[in-house]
N, CA, C and O of each residue as an XYZ file, in Angstrom:
288
protein
N       0.934     -1.223      0.191
C      -0.113     -0.066      0.097
C       0.957      1.675      0.257
O       0.756      2.818     -0.156
N       1.752      1.206      0.834
C       2.731      2.503      0.593
C       3.867      2.365     -0.281
O       4.751      3.207     -0.121
N       4.028      1.549     -1.110
C       4.523      1.772     -2.536
C       3.610      2.390     -3.110
O       4.232      3.358     -3.549
N       2.329      2.551     -3.493
C       1.449      2.645     -4.404
C       1.553      4.570     -4.292
O       1.253      5.155     -5.332
N       1.924      5.370     -3.180
C       1.933      6.491     -3.117
C       3.202      7.004     -3.669
O       4.308      6.708     -3.216
N       2.987      7.787     -4.669
C       3.728      8.568     -5.185
C       3.521     10.175     -5.835
O       2.514     10.871     -5.966
N       4.688     10.357     -6.106
C       4.665     12.065     -6.691
C       3.384     13.239     -5.649
O       3.284     13.572     -4.468
N       2.707     13.489     -6.789
C       1.797     14.518     -5.477
C       0.948     13.888     -4.454
O       0.585     14.635     -3.546
N       0.600     12.790     -4.421
C       0.211     12.369     -2.859
C       1.178     12.494     -2.022
O       0.814     12.828     -0.895
N       2.570     12.304     -2.211
C       3.469     12.701     -1.181
C       3.253     14.464     -0.802
O       2.987     15.061      0.241
N       3.465     14.817     -1.940
C       3.014     16.019     -1.433
C       1.674     16.780     -0.906
O       1.475     17.970     -0.661
N       0.944     15.790     -0.836
C      -0.620     16.151     -0.474
C      -0.472     15.984      0.862
O      -1.200     16.641      1.606
N       0.636     14.942      1.490
C       0.479     14.224      2.582
C       1.416     15.116      3.313
O       1.409     15.031      4.541
N       2.349     16.093      2.649
C       2.789     16.832      3.627
C       2.293     18.360      3.784
O       2.785     19.284      4.432
N       1.486     18.319      3.206
C       0.990     19.815      3.314
C      -0.126     19.421      4.143
O      -0.485     20.360      4.854
N      -0.901     18.213      4.329
C      -1.780     18.364      5.622
C      -0.886     17.890      6.773
O      -1.478     18.341      7.754
N      -0.003     17.362      7.140
C       0.881     17.333      8.134
C       1.574     18.586      8.420
O       2.007     18.778      9.556
N       1.692     19.276      7.690
C       2.059     20.720      7.794
C       0.777     21.378      8.478
O       0.832     21.504      9.701
N      -0.093     21.705      7.977
C      -1.546     22.287      8.508
C      -2.061     21.350     10.035
O      -2.446     22.072     10.955
N      -2.067     20.041     10.259
C      -2.338     19.657     11.583
C      -1.280     20.157     12.529
O      -1.587     20.849     13.500
N       0.219     19.747     12.202
C       0.980     20.283     13.469
C       1.364     21.480     13.801
O       1.354     21.996     14.918
N       1.875     22.127     12.302
C       2.186     23.671     12.398
C       3.529     23.655     12.047
O       4.210     22.650     11.849
N       3.874     24.804     11.979
C       5.340     25.098     11.374
C       6.925     24.339     12.565
O       7.993     23.765     12.352
N       5.907     24.973     14.142
C       6.391     24.878     15.434
C       6.834     22.990     15.566
O       7.838     22.345     15.868
N       6.031     22.816     15.324
C       5.515     21.388     15.939
C       6.239     20.455     15.229
O       6.659     19.419     15.745
N       6.468     20.863     13.689
C       7.339     19.496     12.785
C       8.756     19.387     13.206
O       8.937     18.193     13.447
N       9.609     19.906     13.367
C      10.891     19.696     14.171
C      10.842     18.774     15.383
O      11.355     17.658     15.464
N      10.208     19.359     16.225
C      10.356     18.112     17.255
C       9.351     16.967     16.749
O       9.268     16.046     17.562
N       8.434     16.783     15.396
C       7.919     15.597     15.540
C       9.177     14.724     14.552
O       9.244     13.506     14.389
N       9.822     15.467     14.157
C      11.022     14.578     13.763
C      12.296     14.116     14.468
O      12.976     13.101     14.315
N      12.421     15.209     15.324
C      13.542     14.880     16.439
C      12.898     13.431     17.213
O      13.523     12.371     17.194
N      11.621     13.583     17.849
C      11.172     12.401     18.477
C      11.173     10.924     17.313
O      11.253      9.766     17.723
N      11.085     11.243     16.104
C      10.947      9.654     14.982
C      12.098      9.445     15.284
O      12.547      8.361     15.656
N      12.885     10.784     15.113
C      14.527     10.051     14.795
C      15.204      9.292     16.186
O      16.124      8.476     16.242
N      14.530      9.779     17.072
C      15.137      9.275     18.734
C      14.375      7.845     18.627
O      15.085      6.856     18.809
N      13.231      7.674     18.395
C      12.531      6.592     18.512
C      13.382      5.794     17.201
O      14.032      4.840     17.630
N      13.467      5.937     16.150
C      14.034      4.893     15.723
C      15.401      4.970     15.834
O      15.844      4.445     14.812
N      16.356      5.365     16.567
C      17.848      4.822     16.798
C      17.644      3.931     18.102
O      18.382      3.021     18.481
N      16.281      4.475     18.806
C      16.236      3.423     20.067
C      15.477      1.839     19.645
O      15.478      0.924     20.468
N      14.952      1.711     18.488
C      14.429      0.852     17.979
C      15.888     -0.060     17.425
O      16.145     -1.245     17.635
N      16.631      0.885     16.717
C      17.762     -0.194     16.209
C      18.734     -0.647     17.255
O      19.293     -1.744     17.278
N      18.871      0.361     18.145
C      19.899     -0.158     19.398
C      19.127     -1.688     20.128
O      19.805     -2.609     20.584
N      17.589     -1.675     20.100
C      16.914     -2.765     20.618
C      17.382     -4.351     19.582
O      17.734     -5.500     19.846
N      17.191     -3.756     18.675
C      17.656     -4.851     17.398
C      18.918     -5.354     17.705
O      18.976     -6.560     17.464
N      19.745     -4.977     18.058
C      21.124     -4.769     18.159
C      21.494     -5.492     19.819
O      22.326     -6.390     19.943
N      21.045     -5.156     20.497
C      21.134     -5.597     21.687
C      19.850     -6.092     22.424
O      19.715     -5.613     23.550
N      18.860     -6.976     22.000
C      17.701     -7.860     22.815
C      17.328     -7.701     24.109
O      16.210     -7.387     24.517
N      18.624     -8.001     24.943
C      18.378     -8.353     25.962
C      18.249     -6.830     26.924
O      18.321     -6.982     28.143
N      18.157     -6.118     26.659
C      18.706     -4.182     26.826
C      19.966     -4.252     27.240
O      20.107     -3.270     27.969
N      21.209     -4.991     27.187
C      22.376     -4.675     27.868
C      23.407     -4.370     26.700
O      23.533     -5.077     25.701
N      23.958     -3.485     26.908
C      25.027     -2.913     25.945
C      26.845     -3.590     26.494
O      27.349     -3.480     27.612
N      27.418     -4.221     25.317
C      28.760     -4.130     25.630
C      29.585     -2.944     25.435
O      29.793     -2.232     24.452
N      30.113     -2.922     26.981
C      30.921     -1.447     27.165
C      32.459     -2.007     27.160
O      32.690     -3.081     27.715
N      33.334     -1.391     26.632
C      34.783     -1.903     26.774
C      35.458     -0.505     26.946
O      35.240      0.477     26.235
N      36.362     -0.582     28.069
C      37.456      0.682     28.692
C      38.289      0.624     27.855
O      38.807     -0.483     27.708
N      38.752      1.725     26.993
C      40.594      1.751     26.724
C      41.297      1.064     27.288
O      40.810      0.313     28.133
N      42.313      1.060     27.108
C      43.457      0.482     27.702
C      44.473      1.527     27.629
O      44.927      1.548     26.485
N      45.189      2.682     28.621
C      45.788      3.388     28.742
C      47.083      3.049     29.107
O      47.374      2.179     29.928
N      47.887      3.773     28.461
C      49.427      3.593     28.423
C      50.435      3.248     29.676
O      51.522      2.691     29.524
N      49.845      3.712     31.059
C      50.197      2.872     31.979
C      49.875      1.728     32.694
O      50.500      1.146     33.581
N      48.692      1.470     32.119
C      48.275      0.318     32.367
C      48.754     -0.800     31.468
O      48.953     -1.940     31.886
N      48.902     -0.480     30.412
C      49.736     -1.288     29.135
C      50.982     -1.233     29.936
O      51.322     -2.257     30.527
N      51.608     -0.301     30.015
C      53.054     -0.422     30.592
C      53.124     -1.520     31.874
O      54.138     -2.208     31.755
N      52.424     -1.833     32.927
C      52.415     -2.447     34.130
C      52.359     -3.812     33.459
O      53.138     -4.734     33.701
N      51.297     -3.842     32.540
C      50.928     -5.317     32.302
C      52.659     -5.951     30.980
O      52.921     -7.091     30.596
N      53.200     -4.999     30.769
C      54.133     -5.523     29.957
C      55.123     -5.725     31.382
O      56.064     -6.412     30.983
N      55.264     -5.528     32.387
C      56.178     -5.664     33.291
C      57.480     -4.476     33.324
O      58.626     -4.844     33.584
N      57.219     -3.317     33.089
C      57.921     -2.084     33.236
C      57.642     -1.602     34.898
O      56.634     -1.650     35.602
N      58.529     -1.299     35.053
C      58.098     -0.615     37.091
C      58.567      1.134     36.515
O      59.064      1.487     35.446
N      58.220      1.827     37.549
C      58.064      3.194     37.620
C      58.967      3.663     38.569
O      59.006      4.839     38.931
N      59.895      2.535     39.097
C      60.911      3.005     40.357
C      60.335      2.747     41.682
O      61.176      2.489     42.542
N      59.513      2.751     41.936
C      58.639      2.643     43.480
C      59.185      1.177     43.863
O      58.834      0.642     44.915
């Protein structure tokens, strides 16, 4: 059904949305749709709700792991 919406139909749809929501509400609506899409994609990537976070290895920690000491 959505594949059948082409050309002038899209322009009419955009005009109706602009009339219903007004020019001040459309950016808020677009932001909320973007954040909802982002959260949905994150939910698909991590279905259990947890996200794997890895801490970067810093130079002092890497030097200690290599066996070097700082003289203490």
